[in-house]
C-alpha positions, 0 to 999 in steps of 0.5 A: 500500499502507498502513502497518501496525504491525510488531506486526501481521505473523505469522512469515515476513513481510517488510516495509520499515521506514517509520517511527516513531508517535512521537518516544520515546527508545526509537525513538532506540535503534532507530534506532542499531540500525539500524531506519531508514526503508527498512530490510528485515526479517523476522519470525522468531517470536513468543515462546510467550506472544506477547511479545517478537517476534524479527526479522531485520534487517541481518543479525542477530536482534533480539528486541523487546517488542510495545509497541515493535513496535507503534510501528513502521511498515512496508510488508508486502513478502510472505511468506518462502516465496511 
């Protein structure tokens, strides 16, 4: 399976984090929140205009700008309900 960007997932998709596209300081903050390699997540929804994206990770809900979600590489695991 190939890596895709978190921003490319649809609501209900489940994935596992497999890295970041760069080493910016924003990525350090995401790692502090628990978004590290191997962490499973689920896309909950997108805001009406498409930005931000809401995900559920480690039992909490987190909203990310699409620009930040494009920096997170994931492997899709499936879709909730499938």
